[in-house]
C-alpha positions as CSV (number, residue, x, y, z in Angstrom):
1,M,-64.6,81.9,-13.2
2,A,-66.9,82.5,-16.2
3,M,-65.6,81.4,-19.6
4,T,-65.2,84.3,-22.0
5,K,-66.8,83.5,-25.4
6,R,-63.8,84.6,-27.5
7,Q,-62.1,81.7,-29.2
8,F,-58.7,81.5,-31.0
9,S,-56.4,79.0,-32.8
10,I,-53.6,77.5,-30.8
11,L,-50.6,75.2,-31.6
12,L,-49.1,73.3,-28.7
13,I,-45.6,72.0,-29.4
14,G,-43.8,69.3,-27.4
15,T,-40.3,68.0,-28.1
16,Q,-40.8,64.2,-28.1
17,M,-43.6,61.8,-28.3
18,A,-43.0,59.7,-25.2
19,I,-44.9,58.6,-22.1
20,G,-44.3,61.3,-19.5
21,G,-45.9,64.0,-17.4
22,A,-45.1,66.9,-19.7
23,Q,-46.8,65.1,-22.6
24,R,-49.9,64.4,-20.4
25,G,-50.0,68.0,-19.4
26,L,-49.8,69.2,-23.0
27,F,-52.7,67.0,-24.0
28,D,-54.7,68.1,-20.9
29,Q,-54.4,71.7,-22.2
30,A,-55.2,70.7,-25.7
31,R,-58.4,68.9,-24.7
32,W,-59.5,71.8,-22.5
33,F,-59.0,74.4,-25.3
34,H,-60.7,72.1,-27.8
35,S,-63.7,71.6,-25.5
36,H,-64.0,75.3,-25.1
37,G,-64.3,75.9,-28.9
38,C,-60.8,76.8,-29.8
39,K,-59.1,75.5,-32.9
40,V,-56.4,73.2,-31.6
41,M,-53.4,71.4,-33.1
42,V,-50.7,69.5,-31.3
43,A,-47.2,68.9,-32.7
44,F,-44.0,67.2,-31.6
45,F,-40.5,67.4,-33.1
46,Y,-40.1,63.7,-33.1
47,D,-41.7,60.4,-32.1
48,K,-39.4,58.7,-29.6
49,E,-41.7,55.8,-28.7
50,D,-43.7,55.2,-31.8
51,L,-46.8,56.8,-30.4
52,H,-47.9,59.0,-33.3
53,E,-50.5,56.7,-34.7
54,T,-52.0,55.8,-31.3
55,W,-52.2,59.4,-30.1
56,S,-53.7,60.5,-33.4
57,H,-56.6,58.1,-33.0
58,T,-57.4,59.0,-29.3
59,V,-58.0,62.8,-29.7
60,D,-60.3,64.9,-31.8
61,F,-57.7,67.3,-33.1
62,P,-54.6,66.9,-35.4
63,V,-51.4,65.5,-33.9
64,I,-48.3,66.2,-36.1
65,D,-44.8,64.6,-36.1
66,F,-42.2,66.9,-37.6
67,E,-39.7,64.0,-37.7
68,V,-36.6,66.0,-36.8
69,Y,-34.7,63.1,-35.3
70,E,-34.1,59.5,-35.9
71,R,-31.9,57.4,-33.6
72,G,-28.8,56.1,-35.4
73,D,-28.6,58.8,-38.1
74,S,-25.2,60.3,-39.0
75,L,-24.6,63.9,-38.1
76,P,-25.2,65.1,-41.7
77,R,-28.4,63.2,-41.8
78,Q,-29.5,64.5,-38.5
79,A,-28.8,68.1,-39.6
80,G,-30.9,67.5,-42.8
81,R,-33.7,65.9,-40.9
82,L,-33.8,68.9,-38.4
83,L,-33.9,71.4,-41.3
84,R,-36.7,69.5,-43.0
85,G,-38.7,69.4,-39.7
86,L,-38.3,73.1,-39.1
87,W,-39.4,73.7,-42.7
88,R,-42.6,71.6,-42.0
89,L,-43.2,73.7,-38.9
90,W,-42.8,77.0,-40.9
91,R,-45.2,75.8,-43.6
92,L,-47.7,74.9,-40.9
93,L,-47.4,78.3,-39.3
94,V,-47.9,80.0,-42.7
95,R,-50.9,77.8,-43.6
96,E,-52.8,77.9,-40.3
97,R,-52.1,81.5,-39.1
98,F,-52.3,80.6,-35.5
99,D,-53.2,83.1,-32.8
100,V,-51.1,81.3,-30.2
101,V,-48.1,79.0,-30.1
102,E,-47.1,77.4,-26.8
103,T,-44.0,75.3,-26.4
104,F,-43.5,72.9,-23.6
105,T,-39.7,72.4,-23.1
106,H,-36.5,74.4,-23.4
107,D,-35.7,72.7,-26.7
108,G,-39.2,73.3,-27.8
109,N,-38.9,76.9,-26.9
110,L,-35.6,77.3,-28.8
111,L,-36.8,75.5,-31.9
112,G,-40.4,76.6,-32.1
113,L,-40.7,80.2,-30.9
114,P,-38.2,81.9,-33.2
115,L,-40.2,80.7,-36.2
116,A,-43.5,81.7,-34.5
117,W,-41.9,85.2,-33.9
118,L,-40.8,85.4,-37.5
119,R,-44.3,84.4,-38.7
120,R,-45.7,87.1,-36.3
121,V,-47.9,84.8,-34.3
122,P,-49.5,87.3,-31.9
123,V,-49.0,85.2,-28.7
124,R,-45.9,83.1,-28.1
125,L,-45.7,81.2,-24.8
126,A,-42.5,79.6,-23.6
127,T,-42.6,77.3,-20.6
128,H,-40.1,76.4,-17.9
129,R,-40.8,73.2,-16.1
130,G,-37.7,73.0,-13.8
131,K,-34.0,72.3,-13.9
132,I,-32.7,70.5,-16.9
133,E,-29.9,68.0,-16.3
134,A,-26.7,68.8,-18.3
135,F,-28.3,71.6,-20.3
136,P,-25.4,73.3,-22.1
137,K,-24.6,76.8,-21.0
138,W,-24.6,78.2,-24.6
139,R,-28.1,76.9,-25.1
140,Q,-29.2,78.4,-21.8
141,R,-27.8,81.8,-22.9
142,L,-29.8,81.5,-26.2
143,H,-32.9,80.5,-24.1
144,N,-32.5,83.7,-22.0
145,L,-32.1,85.8,-25.1
146,L,-35.2,84.4,-26.6
147,T,-37.2,85.3,-23.5
148,N,-35.6,88.6,-22.6
149,T,-35.8,90.1,-26.1
150,G,-39.5,89.3,-26.5
151,M,-39.3,86.5,-29.0
152,A,-41.5,84.8,-26.4
153,S,-44.4,86.9,-25.2
154,T,-43.7,85.5,-21.7
155,L,-42.0,82.5,-20.0
156,I,-44.5,80.4,-18.0
157,A,-43.0,78.9,-14.8
158,V,-44.8,76.0,-13.3
159,S,-44.1,77.1,-9.7
160,E,-42.6,80.0,-7.7
161,Q,-39.5,78.0,-7.2
162,T,-39.2,77.5,-10.9
163,R,-39.6,81.2,-11.4
164,Q,-36.7,81.8,-9.1
165,L,-34.6,79.2,-10.9
166,A,-35.3,81.0,-14.2
167,I,-34.2,84.3,-12.7
168,D,-31.0,82.7,-11.4
169,E,-30.4,81.4,-14.9
170,G,-30.6,85.0,-16.3
171,V,-34.3,85.6,-17.3
172,R,-35.6,89.0,-16.4
173,P,-38.3,88.8,-13.6
174,D,-40.7,90.9,-15.7
175,R,-40.6,88.3,-18.5
176,I,-41.9,85.5,-16.3
177,T,-45.5,84.4,-15.5
178,V,-46.2,81.8,-12.8
179,I,-49.0,79.3,-13.7
180,P,-48.8,76.2,-11.5
181,N,-49.2,72.8,-13.1
182,G,-52.7,71.3,-12.9
183,V,-53.8,67.7,-13.0
184,T,-56.8,65.7,-14.2
185,P,-57.5,62.9,-11.7
186,L,-56.9,59.5,-13.2
187,D,-59.8,57.0,-12.8
188,T,-58.8,54.7,-10.0
189,S,-62.1,54.4,-8.2
190,S,-63.7,52.2,-10.8
191,L,-60.8,49.7,-10.8
192,N,-60.8,46.4,-9.0
193,R,-58.0,47.0,-6.5
194,G,-57.6,43.3,-5.8
195,E,-57.2,42.5,-9.5
196,C,-54.8,45.4,-10.1
197,R,-52.6,44.3,-7.2
198,A,-52.7,40.6,-8.3
199,A,-51.5,41.6,-11.7
200,L,-48.4,43.2,-10.0
201,G,-47.8,40.0,-8.0
202,L,-48.9,41.6,-4.7
203,A,-50.4,39.6,-1.9
204,Q,-53.3,40.9,0.1
205,E,-51.2,41.7,3.1
206,D,-48.4,43.5,1.2
207,I,-48.0,47.2,1.6
208,F,-47.1,48.7,-1.8
209,L,-44.9,51.8,-2.2
210,L,-44.9,53.3,-5.6
211,S,-42.6,55.7,-7.4
212,I,-43.2,57.0,-10.9
213,G,-40.6,58.8,-13.0
214,R,-37.9,58.3,-15.6
215,L,-34.9,56.3,-14.5
216,T,-32.5,59.3,-14.4
217,Y,-30.1,61.0,-12.0
218,Q,-32.7,63.7,-11.3
219,K,-35.3,61.2,-9.9
220,G,-33.1,59.7,-7.2
221,H,-34.7,56.3,-7.3
222,E,-31.5,54.7,-5.8
223,Y,-32.4,56.3,-2.4
224,L,-35.7,54.6,-2.3
225,V,-34.0,51.3,-3.1
226,Q,-31.5,51.9,-0.3
227,A,-34.2,52.9,2.1
228,M,-36.1,49.7,1.3
229,S,-33.1,47.6,2.4
230,Q,-33.8,48.8,6.0
231,V,-37.6,49.1,5.8
232,I,-38.1,45.4,5.1
233,Q,-36.2,44.6,8.3
234,R,-39.2,46.0,10.2
235,F,-41.9,45.3,7.6
236,P,-41.1,42.2,5.6
237,N,-44.4,42.6,3.7
238,A,-43.3,46.0,2.3
239,R,-43.0,46.0,-1.5
240,A,-41.8,48.9,-3.8
241,G,-42.4,49.4,-7.5
242,I,-40.6,52.0,-9.7
243,C,-42.6,52.8,-12.8
244,G,-40.6,54.3,-15.7
245,E,-37.7,53.7,-18.1
246,G,-34.4,55.5,-18.6
247,P,-30.7,55.3,-18.8
248,L,-30.2,54.1,-15.2
249,H,-32.3,50.9,-15.6
250,A,-29.3,48.6,-15.5
251,Q,-27.7,50.4,-12.6
252,L,-30.9,50.3,-10.5
253,Q,-31.4,46.6,-11.3
254,S,-27.9,45.9,-10.2
255,Q,-28.4,47.8,-6.9
256,I,-31.6,45.8,-6.2
257,R,-29.8,42.5,-6.7
258,E,-26.7,43.5,-4.7
259,L,-28.9,44.5,-1.7
260,G,-30.9,41.3,-2.0
261,L,-34.1,43.1,-2.7
262,S,-35.3,41.3,-5.8
263,D,-38.4,40.0,-4.0
264,H,-39.2,43.4,-2.5
265,V,-38.3,46.1,-5.2
266,R,-39.3,45.8,-8.9
267,L,-38.7,48.0,-11.9
268,L,-42.1,48.1,-13.6
269,G,-41.1,49.8,-16.9
270,A,-43.0,52.6,-18.6
271,R,-46.8,52.4,-18.6
272,A,-49.1,54.3,-21.0
273,D,-51.8,54.0,-18.3
274,V,-50.6,54.3,-14.7
275,S,-54.2,54.2,-13.3
276,P,-54.0,50.5,-12.3
277,I,-50.7,51.0,-10.6
278,L,-51.9,54.1,-8.7
279,G,-55.0,52.1,-7.8
280,S,-52.7,49.4,-6.2
281,A,-50.5,51.8,-4.2
282,D,-50.6,52.4,-0.4
283,I,-47.9,55.1,-0.4
284,F,-46.3,57.2,-3.1
285,V,-42.6,58.1,-2.9
286,L,-40.9,60.8,-4.9
287,P,-37.1,60.9,-4.0
288,S,-36.1,63.5,-6.6
289,R,-33.0,65.6,-6.4
290,W,-35.0,68.4,-8.1
291,E,-38.4,68.9,-9.6
292,G,-40.5,71.7,-11.2
293,L,-44.0,70.7,-10.1
294,S,-44.2,67.0,-10.5
295,R,-47.3,65.8,-12.3
296,A,-46.8,62.2,-11.1
297,L,-46.9,63.4,-7.5
298,M,-50.1,65.4,-8.1
299,E,-51.7,62.4,-9.8
300,A,-50.9,60.3,-6.7
301,M,-52.3,63.0,-4.4
302,A,-55.4,63.3,-6.6
303,A,-55.9,59.6,-6.2
304,G,-55.9,60.0,-2.4
305,I,-52.6,58.2,-1.9
306,P,-50.4,59.5,1.0
307,V,-47.1,60.8,-0.3
308,I,-43.5,61.2,0.7
309,A,-41.4,63.6,-1.3
310,T,-38.1,65.5,-1.1
311,R,-38.1,69.1,0.1
312,V,-37.0,70.6,-3.3
313,D,-38.1,73.2,-5.8
314,G,-41.8,73.2,-6.7
315,I,-42.6,70.3,-4.3
316,K,-42.3,72.8,-1.4
317,D,-45.1,74.8,-3.1
318,L,-47.3,71.8,-3.3
319,I,-47.0,70.0,0.0
320,T,-47.4,71.3,3.6
321,D,-45.2,68.9,5.6
322,G,-47.3,66.8,7.9
323,V,-50.6,67.9,6.3
324,H,-50.6,66.8,2.6
325,G,-47.7,64.5,2.9
326,L,-44.2,64.1,4.4
327,L,-41.2,66.0,3.2
328,V,-37.6,64.8,3.5
329,P,-34.2,66.2,2.5
330,S,-33.0,65.1,-0.9
331,E,-30.2,62.5,-1.1
332,D,-30.9,61.3,2.4
333,P,-32.0,57.6,2.5
334,G,-32.0,57.6,6.3
335,S,-34.7,60.4,6.4
336,L,-36.6,58.7,3.7
337,E,-36.5,55.4,5.6
338,A,-37.8,57.1,8.7
339,S,-40.7,58.7,6.9
340,I,-41.7,55.4,5.2
341,L,-41.6,53.7,8.6
342,Q,-43.7,56.5,10.1
343,L,-46.5,55.9,7.6
344,L,-46.2,52.1,7.7
345,E,-46.6,52.2,11.5
346,R,-49.6,54.6,11.4
347,P,-52.4,53.5,9.0
348,Q,-54.7,56.3,10.3
349,M,-52.1,58.9,9.3
350,R,-51.9,57.4,5.9
351,K,-55.7,57.7,5.5
352,Q,-55.8,61.3,6.8
353,M,-52.9,62.5,4.6
354,G,-54.3,60.8,1.5
355,A,-57.6,62.6,2.0
356,A,-56.0,66.0,2.7
357,A,-53.7,65.6,-0.4
358,R,-56.6,64.8,-2.7
359,E,-58.7,67.7,-1.4
360,H,-55.8,70.1,-1.8
361,V,-54.8,69.1,-5.3
362,L,-58.3,69.1,-6.7
363,R,-59.0,72.5,-5.1
364,V,-55.8,74.3,-6.0
365,H,-54.2,72.4,-8.9
366,S,-57.0,71.3,-11.1
367,T,-56.6,71.2,-14.9
368,D,-59.5,73.6,-15.2
369,T,-57.8,76.2,-12.9
370,M,-54.5,75.9,-14.8
371,C,-56.1,76.2,-18.3
372,Q,-58.3,79.1,-17.3
373,M,-55.2,80.9,-16.1
374,H,-53.6,80.2,-19.5
375,Y,-56.8,81.3,-21.3
376,D,-56.9,84.6,-19.3
377,L,-53.2,85.3,-20.1
378,I,-53.7,84.6,-23.8
379,L,-56.7,86.8,-23.9
380,D,-54.8,89.6,-22.3
381,F,-52.0,89.4,-24.9
382,L,-54.5,89.2,-27.8
383,N,-56.4,92.3,-26.5
384,R,-53.1,94.2,-26.6
385,S,-52.2,93.1,-30.1
């Protein structure tokens, strides 16, 4: 699709500076718009993992921290910090006169878009990236109001399943636009696979299963750990690594010890660059209870790694079972174990599925395709204003 010459200014707002798929997707969009001549700024409501300085030096556009939250603050101090952060956002909107504001989480939608609406920013894009664990009902009602009344120009859902979820939550169907997530392939081909695996303590004959995601209830990592207790009975050289951090770290570590899996399953922590880990993997496993459209899964597919994932939400839009990967029911360690064993027993199937997954993701879910769809949507709104 030819790129239209019209350019505009855009502010992309995330909730927290942290290592995660939503943040990588935000920066992918920011880089794309910047490379196509648009004026780009990126902002986050707070810096959770002390990344502001690092991120500011790795991109060619401003990255702003509104500093609305600091762990350990009392409730009055938190309220004051939030108000000061929102005032900083308001001043930025007044000073820069953006054509477009896009927010990347429900909290970002709720905090950022009302101010963009008050400032009469022409295009205000909310996003819905899937089910949010323990999201309060009163905030969901406010989110529906924001979308249904036009404070947001539209709500972008990252998959057809996410669109249906938004409708079930109370958003009017005519207020939703589906733009599937895209992914920029990580550079794994130039890495020395042997060195990457050695750094993880893997022997040459080991078969490495990788999962990437925050250690939360949503991600269902405990089912991979449980499945591994049976897998190693047939394949003692099977190893699993779970990359991410989160509140269930201690619980998962305890499960690994109790099942006697300390030599077979490791928690790898959060990694700013997951390329070396992807470059070491033989199989990627995503045992989530729910997903929007998992960026980690798409990055694994783009790297040519055969995948096993649960048959939930946006994953069903992404994978054709038996072609691009294997789908299993959620919360079913027995089915997960069977699928792992199927791939371990059939190296040729792993090779074929990895190649099919890579071709599919790069053809249908590229960053360029995703961003061009955003651009066309924005241009349509600007032409109406």
